[in-house]
Biotite code that builds the C-alpha atoms (Angstrom):
import biotite.structure as struc

atoms = struc.array([
    struc.Atom([81.040, 56.284, 89.915], chain_id="A", res_id=1, res_name="MET", atom_name="CA", element="C"),
    struc.Atom([80.421, 52.758, 88.537], chain_id="A", res_id=2, res_name="ALA", atom_name="CA", element="C"),
    struc.Atom([79.369, 51.622, 91.996], chain_id="A", res_id=3, res_name="ALA", atom_name="CA", element="C"),
    struc.Atom([76.510, 54.145, 91.916], chain_id="A", res_id=4, res_name="ASN", atom_name="CA", element="C"),
    struc.Atom([75.024, 52.427, 88.861], chain_id="A", res_id=5, res_name="GLY", atom_name="CA", element="C"),
    struc.Atom([75.264, 49.033, 90.543], chain_id="A", res_id=6, res_name="PHE", atom_name="CA", element="C"),
    struc.Atom([73.722, 50.349, 93.779], chain_id="A", res_id=7, res_name="ILE", atom_name="CA", element="C"),
    struc.Atom([70.879, 51.848, 91.766], chain_id="A", res_id=8, res_name="GLU", atom_name="CA", element="C"),
    struc.Atom([70.199, 48.448, 90.141], chain_id="A", res_id=9, res_name="LEU", atom_name="CA", element="C"),
    struc.Atom([70.138, 46.739, 93.530], chain_id="A", res_id=10, res_name="LEU", atom_name="CA", element="C"),
    struc.Atom([67.716, 49.373, 94.785], chain_id="A", res_id=11, res_name="ARG", atom_name="CA", element="C"),
    struc.Atom([65.462, 48.806, 91.761], chain_id="A", res_id=12, res_name="LEU", atom_name="CA", element="C"),
    struc.Atom([65.475, 45.044, 92.278], chain_id="A", res_id=13, res_name="ALA", atom_name="CA", element="C"),
    struc.Atom([64.653, 45.476, 95.949], chain_id="A", res_id=14, res_name="LYS", atom_name="CA", element="C"),
    struc.Atom([61.874, 47.911, 95.128], chain_id="A", res_id=15, res_name="ARG", atom_name="CA", element="C"),
    struc.Atom([60.374, 45.415, 92.701], chain_id="A", res_id=16, res_name="GLY", atom_name="CA", element="C"),
    struc.Atom([60.089, 42.793, 95.443], chain_id="A", res_id=17, res_name="THR", atom_name="CA", element="C"),
    struc.Atom([58.570, 45.197, 97.967], chain_id="A", res_id=18, res_name="LYS", atom_name="CA", element="C"),
    struc.Atom([56.194, 46.834, 95.472], chain_id="A", res_id=19, res_name="ASN", atom_name="CA", element="C"),
    struc.Atom([56.659, 50.245, 97.075], chain_id="A", res_id=20, res_name="THR", atom_name="CA", element="C"),
    struc.Atom([57.329, 53.588, 95.514], chain_id="A", res_id=21, res_name="SER", atom_name="CA", element="C"),
    struc.Atom([58.242, 57.042, 96.670], chain_id="A", res_id=22, res_name="SER", atom_name="CA", element="C"),
    struc.Atom([56.915, 60.227, 95.114], chain_id="A", res_id=23, res_name="SER", atom_name="CA", element="C"),
    struc.Atom([60.470, 61.623, 95.102], chain_id="A", res_id=24, res_name="GLN", atom_name="CA", element="C"),
    struc.Atom([61.915, 58.852, 92.913], chain_id="A", res_id=25, res_name="GLU", atom_name="CA", element="C"),
    struc.Atom([62.908, 59.576, 89.333], chain_id="A", res_id=26, res_name="VAL", atom_name="CA", element="C"),
    struc.Atom([61.055, 57.339, 86.864], chain_id="A", res_id=27, res_name="ALA", atom_name="CA", element="C"),
    struc.Atom([64.000, 56.902, 84.456], chain_id="A", res_id=28, res_name="ARG", atom_name="CA", element="C"),
    struc.Atom([67.301, 54.996, 84.349], chain_id="A", res_id=29, res_name="TRP", atom_name="CA", element="C"),
    struc.Atom([69.890, 55.668, 81.634], chain_id="A", res_id=30, res_name="SER", atom_name="CA", element="C"),
    struc.Atom([72.788, 53.658, 80.267], chain_id="A", res_id=31, res_name="GLY", atom_name="CA", element="C"),
    struc.Atom([75.027, 53.038, 77.249], chain_id="A", res_id=32, res_name="ILE", atom_name="CA", element="C"),
    struc.Atom([73.316, 50.504, 74.984], chain_id="A", res_id=33, res_name="ALA", atom_name="CA", element="C"),
    struc.Atom([75.181, 48.053, 72.777], chain_id="A", res_id=34, res_name="PHE", atom_name="CA", element="C"),
    struc.Atom([74.593, 44.940, 70.715], chain_id="A", res_id=35, res_name="GLU", atom_name="CA", element="C"),
    struc.Atom([76.672, 41.803, 71.005], chain_id="A", res_id=36, res_name="MET", atom_name="CA", element="C"),
    struc.Atom([76.061, 38.308, 69.649], chain_id="A", res_id=37, res_name="LEU", atom_name="CA", element="C"),
    struc.Atom([72.587, 39.338, 68.471], chain_id="A", res_id=38, res_name="GLY", atom_name="CA", element="C"),
    struc.Atom([71.501, 40.392, 71.963], chain_id="A", res_id=39, res_name="GLN", atom_name="CA", element="C"),
    struc.Atom([70.980, 43.820, 73.480], chain_id="A", res_id=40, res_name="TYR", atom_name="CA", element="C"),
    struc.Atom([72.770, 45.114, 76.546], chain_id="A", res_id=41, res_name="PHE", atom_name="CA", element="C"),
    struc.Atom([72.997, 48.324, 78.487], chain_id="A", res_id=42, res_name="VAL", atom_name="CA", element="C"),
    struc.Atom([75.801, 49.399, 80.829], chain_id="A", res_id=43, res_name="ALA", atom_name="CA", element="C"),
    struc.Atom([75.386, 51.951, 83.616], chain_id="A", res_id=44, res_name="PRO", atom_name="CA", element="C"),
    struc.Atom([76.568, 55.381, 82.475], chain_id="A", res_id=45, res_name="LEU", atom_name="CA", element="C"),
    struc.Atom([79.215, 55.494, 85.193], chain_id="A", res_id=46, res_name="GLY", atom_name="CA", element="C"),
    struc.Atom([80.956, 52.366, 83.914], chain_id="A", res_id=47, res_name="GLU", atom_name="CA", element="C"),
    struc.Atom([81.773, 53.589, 80.397], chain_id="A", res_id=48, res_name="VAL", atom_name="CA", element="C"),
    struc.Atom([84.196, 56.493, 80.136], chain_id="A", res_id=49, res_name="SER", atom_name="CA", element="C"),
    struc.Atom([84.014, 56.880, 76.334], chain_id="A", res_id=50, res_name="GLU", atom_name="CA", element="C"),
    struc.Atom([83.177, 55.196, 73.035], chain_id="A", res_id=51, res_name="VAL", atom_name="CA", element="C"),
    struc.Atom([85.817, 55.157, 70.284], chain_id="A", res_id=52, res_name="ILE", atom_name="CA", element="C"),
    struc.Atom([86.342, 53.650, 66.845], chain_id="A", res_id=53, res_name="TYR", atom_name="CA", element="C"),
    struc.Atom([88.451, 50.510, 66.729], chain_id="A", res_id=54, res_name="TYR", atom_name="CA", element="C"),
    struc.Atom([92.025, 51.826, 67.176], chain_id="A", res_id=55, res_name="PRO", atom_name="CA", element="C"),
    struc.Atom([95.256, 50.559, 65.679], chain_id="A", res_id=56, res_name="THR", atom_name="CA", element="C"),
    struc.Atom([96.790, 48.132, 68.168], chain_id="A", res_id=57, res_name="PHE", atom_name="CA", element="C"),
    struc.Atom([99.884, 46.045, 68.760], chain_id="A", res_id=58, res_name="THR", atom_name="CA", element="C"),
    struc.Atom([99.221, 42.317, 69.354], chain_id="A", res_id=59, res_name="PRO", atom_name="CA", element="C"),
    struc.Atom([100.318, 40.794, 72.659], chain_id="A", res_id=60, res_name="VAL", atom_name="CA", element="C"),
    struc.Atom([102.285, 37.539, 72.241], chain_id="A", res_id=61, res_name="PRO", atom_name="CA", element="C"),
    struc.Atom([101.200, 34.421, 74.153], chain_id="A", res_id=62, res_name="ASN", atom_name="CA", element="C"),
    struc.Atom([97.737, 35.783, 74.867], chain_id="A", res_id=63, res_name="SER", atom_name="CA", element="C"),
    struc.Atom([94.303, 34.330, 74.198], chain_id="A", res_id=64, res_name="LYS", atom_name="CA", element="C"),
    struc.Atom([92.729, 35.096, 70.828], chain_id="A", res_id=65, res_name="SER", atom_name="CA", element="C"),
    struc.Atom([90.066, 37.438, 72.259], chain_id="A", res_id=66, res_name="TRP", atom_name="CA", element="C"),
    struc.Atom([92.763, 39.758, 73.641], chain_id="A", res_id=67, res_name="LEU", atom_name="CA", element="C"),
    struc.Atom([93.520, 41.750, 70.516], chain_id="A", res_id=68, res_name="LYS", atom_name="CA", element="C"),
    struc.Atom([96.374, 43.862, 71.846], chain_id="A", res_id=69, res_name="GLY", atom_name="CA", element="C"),
    struc.Atom([97.401, 47.243, 73.210], chain_id="A", res_id=70, res_name="LEU", atom_name="CA", element="C"),
    struc.Atom([96.579, 50.637, 71.735], chain_id="A", res_id=71, res_name="ALA", atom_name="CA", element="C"),
    struc.Atom([97.861, 54.092, 72.566], chain_id="A", res_id=72, res_name="ASN", atom_name="CA", element="C"),
    struc.Atom([94.821, 56.305, 73.128], chain_id="A", res_id=73, res_name="VAL", atom_name="CA", element="C"),
    struc.Atom([95.806, 59.887, 73.916], chain_id="A", res_id=74, res_name="ARG", atom_name="CA", element="C"),
    struc.Atom([99.034, 58.773, 75.591], chain_id="A", res_id=75, res_name="GLY", atom_name="CA", element="C"),
    struc.Atom([97.417, 56.041, 77.679], chain_id="A", res_id=76, res_name="ARG", atom_name="CA", element="C"),
    struc.Atom([97.740, 52.282, 77.041], chain_id="A", res_id=77, res_name="LEU", atom_name="CA", element="C"),
    struc.Atom([94.376, 50.676, 76.337], chain_id="A", res_id=78, res_name="LEU", atom_name="CA", element="C"),
    struc.Atom([93.969, 46.890, 76.371], chain_id="A", res_id=79, res_name="THR", atom_name="CA", element="C"),
    struc.Atom([91.680, 45.913, 73.475], chain_id="A", res_id=80, res_name="ILE", atom_name="CA", element="C"),
    struc.Atom([89.393, 42.917, 74.022], chain_id="A", res_id=81, res_name="THR", atom_name="CA", element="C"),
    struc.Atom([87.018, 41.419, 71.454], chain_id="A", res_id=82, res_name="ASP", atom_name="CA", element="C"),
    struc.Atom([84.051, 40.858, 73.768], chain_id="A", res_id=83, res_name="LEU", atom_name="CA", element="C"),
    struc.Atom([82.003, 38.592, 71.430], chain_id="A", res_id=84, res_name="PRO", atom_name="CA", element="C"),
    struc.Atom([85.099, 36.421, 70.912], chain_id="A", res_id=85, res_name="ALA", atom_name="CA", element="C"),
    struc.Atom([85.555, 36.175, 74.686], chain_id="A", res_id=86, res_name="TYR", atom_name="CA", element="C"),
    struc.Atom([82.011, 34.876, 75.165], chain_id="A", res_id=87, res_name="PHE", atom_name="CA", element="C"),
    struc.Atom([81.484, 32.773, 72.041], chain_id="A", res_id=88, res_name="SER", atom_name="CA", element="C"),
    struc.Atom([84.846, 32.215, 70.388], chain_id="A", res_id=89, res_name="GLY", atom_name="CA", element="C"),
    struc.Atom([83.518, 34.008, 67.281], chain_id="A", res_id=90, res_name="GLN", atom_name="CA", element="C"),
    struc.Atom([85.186, 37.257, 66.334], chain_id="A", res_id=91, res_name="SER", atom_name="CA", element="C"),
    struc.Atom([82.805, 40.161, 65.901], chain_id="A", res_id=92, res_name="SER", atom_name="CA", element="C"),
    struc.Atom([81.874, 42.103, 62.819], chain_id="A", res_id=93, res_name="LYS", atom_name="CA", element="C"),
    struc.Atom([84.213, 44.536, 61.104], chain_id="A", res_id=94, res_name="ASP", atom_name="CA", element="C"),
    struc.Atom([82.095, 47.551, 62.102], chain_id="A", res_id=95, res_name="THR", atom_name="CA", element="C"),
    struc.Atom([83.022, 47.457, 65.753], chain_id="A", res_id=96, res_name="GLN", atom_name="CA", element="C"),
    struc.Atom([83.098, 50.231, 68.270], chain_id="A", res_id=97, res_name="LYS", atom_name="CA", element="C"),
    struc.Atom([85.060, 50.094, 71.476], chain_id="A", res_id=98, res_name="VAL", atom_name="CA", element="C"),
    struc.Atom([83.625, 50.883, 74.887], chain_id="A", res_id=99, res_name="LEU", atom_name="CA", element="C"),
    struc.Atom([86.401, 52.269, 77.091], chain_id="A", res_id=100, res_name="CYS", atom_name="CA", element="C"),
    struc.Atom([86.076, 51.255, 80.716], chain_id="A", res_id=101, res_name="VAL", atom_name="CA", element="C"),
    struc.Atom([88.205, 52.664, 83.491], chain_id="A", res_id=102, res_name="SER", atom_name="CA", element="C"),
    struc.Atom([87.783, 50.646, 86.695], chain_id="A", res_id=103, res_name="HIS", atom_name="CA", element="C"),
    struc.Atom([90.224, 50.819, 89.600], chain_id="A", res_id=104, res_name="GLN", atom_name="CA", element="C"),
    struc.Atom([93.690, 50.433, 87.986], chain_id="A", res_id=105, res_name="ASP", atom_name="CA", element="C"),
    struc.Atom([92.374, 48.952, 84.731], chain_id="A", res_id=106, res_name="HIS", atom_name="CA", element="C"),
    struc.Atom([91.815, 50.807, 81.456], chain_id="A", res_id=107, res_name="TYR", atom_name="CA", element="C"),
    struc.Atom([90.178, 48.414, 79.017], chain_id="A", res_id=108, res_name="VAL", atom_name="CA", element="C"),
    struc.Atom([88.654, 48.783, 75.559], chain_id="A", res_id=109, res_name="GLY", atom_name="CA", element="C"),
    struc.Atom([85.850, 46.319, 74.945], chain_id="A", res_id=110, res_name="LEU", atom_name="CA", element="C"),
    struc.Atom([84.974, 45.833, 71.274], chain_id="A", res_id=111, res_name="ALA", atom_name="CA", element="C"),
    struc.Atom([81.281, 45.126, 70.670], chain_id="A", res_id=112, res_name="VAL", atom_name="CA", element="C"),
    struc.Atom([79.254, 44.628, 67.495], chain_id="A", res_id=113, res_name="ASP", atom_name="CA", element="C"),
    struc.Atom([77.404, 47.931, 67.689], chain_id="A", res_id=114, res_name="GLN", atom_name="CA", element="C"),
    struc.Atom([76.975, 50.828, 70.124], chain_id="A", res_id=115, res_name="VAL", atom_name="CA", element="C"),
    struc.Atom([73.435, 52.182, 70.197], chain_id="A", res_id=116, res_name="LEU", atom_name="CA", element="C"),
    struc.Atom([74.081, 55.313, 72.263], chain_id="A", res_id=117, res_name="GLY", atom_name="CA", element="C"),
    struc.Atom([72.445, 56.374, 75.494], chain_id="A", res_id=118, res_name="ILE", atom_name="CA", element="C"),
    struc.Atom([69.106, 54.699, 76.147], chain_id="A", res_id=119, res_name="GLN", atom_name="CA", element="C"),
    struc.Atom([66.558, 55.719, 78.760], chain_id="A", res_id=120, res_name="HIS", atom_name="CA", element="C"),
    struc.Atom([64.374, 53.170, 80.539], chain_id="A", res_id=121, res_name="PHE", atom_name="CA", element="C"),
    struc.Atom([61.345, 53.376, 82.746], chain_id="A", res_id=122, res_name="ASN", atom_name="CA", element="C"),
    struc.Atom([62.378, 51.952, 86.100], chain_id="A", res_id=123, res_name="LYS", atom_name="CA", element="C"),
    struc.Atom([59.109, 50.021, 86.293], chain_id="A", res_id=124, res_name="LYS", atom_name="CA", element="C"),
    struc.Atom([60.250, 47.927, 83.303], chain_id="A", res_id=125, res_name="SER", atom_name="CA", element="C"),
    struc.Atom([63.213, 46.495, 85.272], chain_id="A", res_id=126, res_name="PHE", atom_name="CA", element="C"),
    struc.Atom([63.270, 42.772, 86.092], chain_id="A", res_id=127, res_name="PHE", atom_name="CA", element="C"),
    struc.Atom([65.875, 41.288, 88.405], chain_id="A", res_id=128, res_name="SER", atom_name="CA", element="C"),
    struc.Atom([66.904, 38.242, 86.328], chain_id="A", res_id=129, res_name="SER", atom_name="CA", element="C"),
    struc.Atom([66.800, 36.938, 82.777], chain_id="A", res_id=130, res_name="ASN", atom_name="CA", element="C"),
    struc.Atom([66.716, 33.147, 82.769], chain_id="A", res_id=131, res_name="GLU", atom_name="CA", element="C"),
    struc.Atom([66.911, 32.987, 78.949], chain_id="A", res_id=132, res_name="SER", atom_name="CA", element="C"),
    struc.Atom([70.367, 34.599, 78.916], chain_id="A", res_id=133, res_name="LEU", atom_name="CA", element="C"),
    struc.Atom([73.322, 32.226, 78.499], chain_id="A", res_id=134, res_name="GLU", atom_name="CA", element="C"),
    struc.Atom([75.060, 31.380, 81.773], chain_id="A", res_id=135, res_name="SER", atom_name="CA", element="C"),
    struc.Atom([78.450, 32.782, 80.700], chain_id="A", res_id=136, res_name="ASN", atom_name="CA", element="C"),
    struc.Atom([76.736, 36.164, 80.171], chain_id="A", res_id=137, res_name="LEU", atom_name="CA", element="C"),
    struc.Atom([74.459, 35.915, 83.222], chain_id="A", res_id=138, res_name="GLN", atom_name="CA", element="C"),
    struc.Atom([77.322, 36.163, 85.679], chain_id="A", res_id=139, res_name="LYS", atom_name="CA", element="C"),
    struc.Atom([78.099, 39.681, 84.405], chain_id="A", res_id=140, res_name="TYR", atom_name="CA", element="C"),
    struc.Atom([74.502, 40.872, 84.092], chain_id="A", res_id=141, res_name="CYS", atom_name="CA", element="C"),
    struc.Atom([72.184, 42.215, 86.771], chain_id="A", res_id=142, res_name="GLN", atom_name="CA", element="C"),
    struc.Atom([68.635, 41.933, 85.437], chain_id="A", res_id=143, res_name="GLY", atom_name="CA", element="C"),
    struc.Atom([67.150, 43.568, 82.369], chain_id="A", res_id=144, res_name="TYR", atom_name="CA", element="C"),
    struc.Atom([64.785, 46.246, 81.155], chain_id="A", res_id=145, res_name="PHE", atom_name="CA", element="C"),
    struc.Atom([61.895, 45.237, 78.913], chain_id="A", res_id=146, res_name="ASN", atom_name="CA", element="C"),
    struc.Atom([61.388, 48.002, 76.363], chain_id="A", res_id=147, res_name="GLN", atom_name="CA", element="C"),
    struc.Atom([60.184, 48.060, 72.738], chain_id="A", res_id=148, res_name="HIS", atom_name="CA", element="C"),
    struc.Atom([59.690, 44.269, 72.792], chain_id="A", res_id=149, res_name="GLN", atom_name="CA", element="C"),
    struc.Atom([63.373, 43.729, 73.609], chain_id="A", res_id=150, res_name="ARG", atom_name="CA", element="C"),
    struc.Atom([65.244, 42.592, 76.677], chain_id="A", res_id=151, res_name="HIS", atom_name="CA", element="C"),
    struc.Atom([68.032, 45.073, 77.447], chain_id="A", res_id=152, res_name="TRP", atom_name="CA", element="C"),
    struc.Atom([70.320, 43.090, 79.757], chain_id="A", res_id=153, res_name="ASN", atom_name="CA", element="C"),
    struc.Atom([72.169, 45.265, 82.262], chain_id="A", res_id=154, res_name="VAL", atom_name="CA", element="C"),
    struc.Atom([75.861, 44.418, 81.780], chain_id="A", res_id=155, res_name="PHE", atom_name="CA", element="C"),
    struc.Atom([78.209, 45.315, 84.639], chain_id="A", res_id=156, res_name="LEU", atom_name="CA", element="C"),
    struc.Atom([81.754, 45.726, 83.339], chain_id="A", res_id=157, res_name="PHE", atom_name="CA", element="C"),
    struc.Atom([82.941, 46.133, 86.928], chain_id="A", res_id=158, res_name="SER", atom_name="CA", element="C"),
    struc.Atom([81.935, 42.499, 87.598], chain_id="A", res_id=159, res_name="LYS", atom_name="CA", element="C"),
    struc.Atom([83.840, 41.324, 84.546], chain_id="A", res_id=160, res_name="MET", atom_name="CA", element="C"),
    struc.Atom([86.987, 43.261, 85.478], chain_id="A", res_id=161, res_name="LEU", atom_name="CA", element="C"),
    struc.Atom([86.941, 41.622, 88.908], chain_id="A", res_id=162, res_name="ASN", atom_name="CA", element="C"),
    struc.Atom([86.699, 38.119, 87.411], chain_id="A", res_id=163, res_name="ASP", atom_name="CA", element="C"),
    struc.Atom([90.026, 36.253, 87.331], chain_id="A", res_id=164, res_name="THR", atom_name="CA", element="C"),
    struc.Atom([88.879, 34.209, 84.312], chain_id="A", res_id=165, res_name="GLU", atom_name="CA", element="C"),
    struc.Atom([88.675, 37.399, 82.226], chain_id="A", res_id=166, res_name="TYR", atom_name="CA", element="C"),
    struc.Atom([91.709, 39.094, 83.750], chain_id="A", res_id=167, res_name="MET", atom_name="CA", element="C"),
    struc.Atom([94.024, 36.136, 83.042], chain_id="A", res_id=168, res_name="ASN", atom_name="CA", element="C"),
    struc.Atom([94.437, 36.327, 79.260], chain_id="A", res_id=169, res_name="ALA", atom_name="CA", element="C"),
    struc.Atom([97.801, 34.557, 79.072], chain_id="A", res_id=170, res_name="ALA", atom_name="CA", element="C"),
    struc.Atom([98.114, 31.268, 77.225], chain_id="A", res_id=171, res_name="ILE", atom_name="CA", element="C"),
    struc.Atom([99.367, 28.619, 79.618], chain_id="A", res_id=172, res_name="LYS", atom_name="CA", element="C"),
])
């Protein structure tokens, strides 16, 4: 399901370079919007399984500070990660929500500053790269939508969960 969102983004980027359109194409793209480190992001709908309040968790010894711990969510172990702390070293605000991502064998809760719900974008407002985005965030983003005078960077959690730098949270 997450792959469909990524394929759709690739198709949009390709369409932007060819400048072609089909009368059968839908003019909208939807995703889960969130704020982190003062910037706006949107994740493909297929990559986020649910949004929850910050759960009670048990810390994991000998792990990096951005890995908060493990929580039991409806009988399933959820790894809780403070996403702003991962990218900047600064822990996020107290009013965090957690985006639950289920990708392959991983079930991860990613705490962000604020979840803004489902946002809808005109596909014509998609741009394939955002040069002003910090490089540590760029490697997980695939372009952005320009809407309401904001750049909504498309964040692909599937890319992050395939990155060994993120997946290795043990202190050496």
